[in-house]
N, C-alpha and C positions, 0 to 999 in steps of 0.2 A: 504494500499499500504506500503510495507517494502523496505527500501533502505538500500544497501549494498555496498561494495567495489567493483569497476569494475572488472569483470571477475569471480566473486563468485555468480552471478545471478542464475544459475542453481543448485548450491549447496544449496542456501537459499530457492528456490522453492521446492526442495527435502525435506528440513527440515520441511517446512509448511505443505506439504501433509503427509508425514510419520507422523508428530505430531498430526493429525487430526485438525489441526488449521483451515482449510478451503480449498476451490479449487482454485488452481491456474488459472487464466484467461489469463494473459500475463506477458511476461518479456520484459524490455527495459534497456536503459542505467542505470546501478545501481538500477533499479526498479524491484520490482516483485508484481504484482496486483493480489489480491485474494479476493474471497468471503468468508468472515470468517463464521465459524460454527455457528449455531444459538444460542448455549447455551454452556458455559464452555471453551470457546476459550482462552487459556491461551497466548494471543499474546505477553504478555510482558517477557514471558520466551524464546523467539526466541534468538539463540546464534549466528547465521550467520548475524543477521541483525545489521546494524549501528543504525536504528531507525524504528519505525512503526507508521503508520498515519491512521486517518479515512479520506477518501478523501472527500473534501469539493467542489472542483469545479475543471474541466480541461477545460482550456479557450484556444480556438484557435485563429489564426490571430494576434499574437504578434509579432509585428516587431520591428526595431531597433529605431523608433521615440517615442518622449515622448506622443504621441497621445495614445500609448498603456496604457499608466498610467490610463488614464480614462476608457479604456476598462477594466481593472483590477479592478478599483474601482467599476465599474458598476456590475462587476461579484461577488464581494465580498458582495455586498449589496444583491444580491440573494441567498447567502449560508444560509441554515437553521441552524444557530449557535446554538440554543438551543437544537435542535434535535441531532446534532452531539455531543454536550456536554453530553446529555443522553446516547448515544450510547458509548461514551468515557469512562463514570462511568460504564457501564455494562462490559466493558473490562478491567477493573482495574485503570482507570485514576482518577484523582483526583476529589472529588465530589463538592467542593466548591473553584473554582479559583477566585483569588482575583484580577486579571488583565489580560491584554491581550498583547503578544508580538509577534513579526513577525521576522524571520530569512530568508533571501533571498539570492538567488544565480543565476547567468546566465551564460551561454556560448555564446561566441562570442562577437563582439563589438557592444555596445549600446550608445543611446544618454542620457541615464539616469543611475544613480548609484544603488547600492543595497538598498540604505536608501529611495532613490525615491519609489521603489517597496515596500518595507515594509510599507512605511507611506500611500501609495495609498491603500493598502489593509487593513492595521492596523486599520485605524480610522473607517471605515464603520463595520469592524468586532467587535470592541469595543462597537461601538454605539449599534449593534444589541444584545450584550451579556450584555449591561448595566453596563459595567466595564471600568476603566480607562485603556487607552493605553500608553504603554511605548516605546517611539522611541528610537532606538539605535543610531540615527544620531549624537548625540553629545557625542557619547562614553559611554554612561550611560548603565549599566548592569541591566537589569530588575530585580526586586525583585523575590524571589522564589515563588512558588504558582500560577504561571500564567497559562493562557490558551494560550500555545505555538502554533503557526502556522509556518509551513514552506513552501516557495513559491519558486519552482525552475522554471526557463524559459530555454528551450533547443529548440532551431531553432524557430519555431513560435508558440510552445505550453506553455503555463504555467499551472503548478499543483500546487494547493492550498490543503495543508492537515493539519488536527489537530493532534498533537502529542498526543499520548495516555498516555504515561508515563510522570512522571514528570521531567524526564531528558532524552536525548539520550540513547538508550541501549548499546551503546559501552562502556558508563562510568560505568564500573563495580564497585561494592560497595567493592569487595575485593582488588581492587588495591590501597591499602594504600601507597605502596612504589613503585615507578618506578625507572627504570635505562635506561642508553643510550641503544639504539637496543632492547628495550622490544618490543615484536610483538604486532600488534593491536588485541585485544580480538576477534572481528568478524573472522579475518583471522586466529587466533589460533584455534577457534572453527571450522572453515571450514576445516582446516588442519586435526584436529581429525575425522571430519565426514568422509572426504576422505579416511582415514585409515580404516573405517568401521570395529570398534572395537566390539568383541564379548563378551558375559559375561566370566569372569574368564580370560581375556586376560592380558598379561603383557605389559604395554605401558612404553616406555623410552623416556625422552628428555635429551640426554648427554650434552646440552648446554642451560639449563634452566634458567639463568638470574633470573629475578624477579619471576619467575614461572608460567606465563600466560598460556603456553601450558599445562604443568601438571594439573594446576587447571581447565582449560576448559575441559580436558579429565575426571577429576574426577566429573564434574557436569553433566555430560549426563545421570545419572541415571542407569548405568550398573554397574555390579560387576566386576570392574576392578582392578588389582595391578598396581598402578601408580609409577612410579620412576623418579625424576628429579634430575639431577647431574650438578655441575659446578665446574671448578677448583678455581672460584673466592669465597673465603670465605665470603666476604661481600654480594655477589649475592645470595648465598645459605641462607644466614640470613634473606634477603629481601624475597625470596621465602617462607621461613617458616612463616615469618610474615603474608604475604598475603594469604598463604594457611592455616593459623590456623583453627583448627577444623576438617581438613580433614585427610583422611589415607593416603596421599601422603607420600611416603619415600623419603626423601633427603639426597643427597650424596654429599660431597666435592671430587670430582674427574676429572682427565684430560680426555677430550673426545678422546684422541689420545691414551689412555691407561687405558682403563675403567676396574675396578675391578669387572667384572662380567663373569659369565661362557659363554663359547661358547653355541650358540643355545638356550639361555635362554630367549629371548625376542621375543614377537609376534609381536609387532608394535614398530616403531620409528618415533617420530614426533618432528621435531626440527627445529630452526632457528639458523644455525651456526654462528659464527663470520667470517666474510669475509674481515676483514680489512677496514671496512667502518665506521660505527657508534662505533663499538667495535673492537680493534685490536685483532688479533689471539695471543694466549699465550700459554705457555708451550710446548708440543710436536707439536701442530698445527701451531705454529710460526715457526718450522724449517720444518715440512713435513706436510703441510695441507691435502694431500692425506691420512693421516692415519686416518682421520674422515671417509673416505668411507671404509677403511679396517676394522675398529673397528665395523661399523655398519654390515658389512657383516659377520663378525665372532660372534657377539652376536644375530644376528636374526636368528630365526628358518628357516628351508628350505622353508616353506610356508609362511614366514613373510612378512611385507610389510615396507617400510619406505616413508615418506612424509616429504618433505624437502624444505624450502623456499630458492629460490637461486636467486642471481645475477649473471650476466655473465654466464648464465646457460649452453650454449654450452661447455664452458671451463669446468666447474664444473662435467658436465655429462661425459665427455671423462674420467675424473679420477674415476668415479664412475663406468663406465663400466668397467675399468682395474682392480678395486677391486671386480668384480664380481656381480656388480647390474646392473640389466636390466630395462630400462626405460619402464613404462606401459604407463604414460599419462603425458601431460603438461598442465598447467592451467595459462596463463599469467594474471597478475593483474596489477592495477594501484593503487599505494599507496603514498599519500602525494608527488606527482611529480615525484615519481620512478616508474619502470615497471619490477619487479621482477616476478619470477615464482614459482608457487608450483608444485612441481613434485612428481610423485608416482613411486616408483621403487620397484622390487622384486629381491630377489636372484636368480642368474642365475645358 
C-alpha cells in the first residue's frame, strides 16, 4: 500500500501500473493498494508516493473508545511479522532491523491519543520480532535501522503497515538545501507526470527555487532537456547544489522576462511565488500576470503548462487572458492548505 498527498491518488496509481510495479486493486483517502509484481518490483523508486508499506493488518470496528486499543493489540499479535520482514527484504528494505517503532495518526475525536495507539501495537509487534520497542511517548526519537510501522485510523478502520524503506519516500536524498516555498517532492513528481513528457522534450521551471521540480523531471528516465531558472541567485545556488551531477541547466532569470526564444519550450512545470511563503519579486511583484504571458510566449503551440495554484479561480482568469486554456484541475490537500494543480494548453 502506497500513501500520497490527498488528490494525487490517481496519478500514483498510474505510476504504479505504468512502471510494472503491480496491479492496482483499490484507491482510498491518500492510499493506493496494489498487488506487487512477483519479482523485480522496485517499489522504492516510486516518485509520487509519500511512502510505501507491506500491509500487516486491516482492522475493522475501531471506535472512539479505549476498548479499541485492546482490539488493535490483539490484531497486532496476529500479524506474521517475520514473514512481512522477509517480504520487505525482497522489496529492498533493511535486512537486519535493530528495533521496532510505530508512528500513528487518526481522524476524528477519540478517547485515546497517538501514543496510546503506537504502544498498543508496538509492544506485541516488537515481541514477535524479538526486538526492543522504542515508544515515542516521551518525545524520544527512535534510533536508525528500525523496523518501522505505520498505523492509521480512519473512521472505524485501522490499517497497520510495515514501511519498506529505511525512511519515508518523500525524504529525497538530493534535498540537501531547502528554501521557503519548496514544493513537496511527491507533488513535484506528480506535476511532472501530469505534463506527460516525451523523449527529447524541453522542460522549464521558471521559478525553480531549490530545484525540486527540475530534479524530479530529470529523474524520470527520459531524454529530456531540463531548465530551471529563478531570479534569486541564492535559490539557483541551492538548486545547483541539490542537482549536482545532473544535466539540468540553471539560469538566474526573472520569470516575468525570460531570456528564452518564443516557442522554444515543450513543457512548463512550476510552483510560482504567490506572495505566501515566498513574496513575488522583480517583474512579477509589479505585474503578476506577466508570469502567464511569458509562459504563453515560450511554449510551443502544442506545449503544456502544469502549475501549482492558490486562489485558483483568480489565477486562471489571468492565464486565460494570456492565451492559456484550462485543460484540467486537480485539487490537493497539503499541510493544511488546499491548492490546485492545473494543466493548461496554449489556445
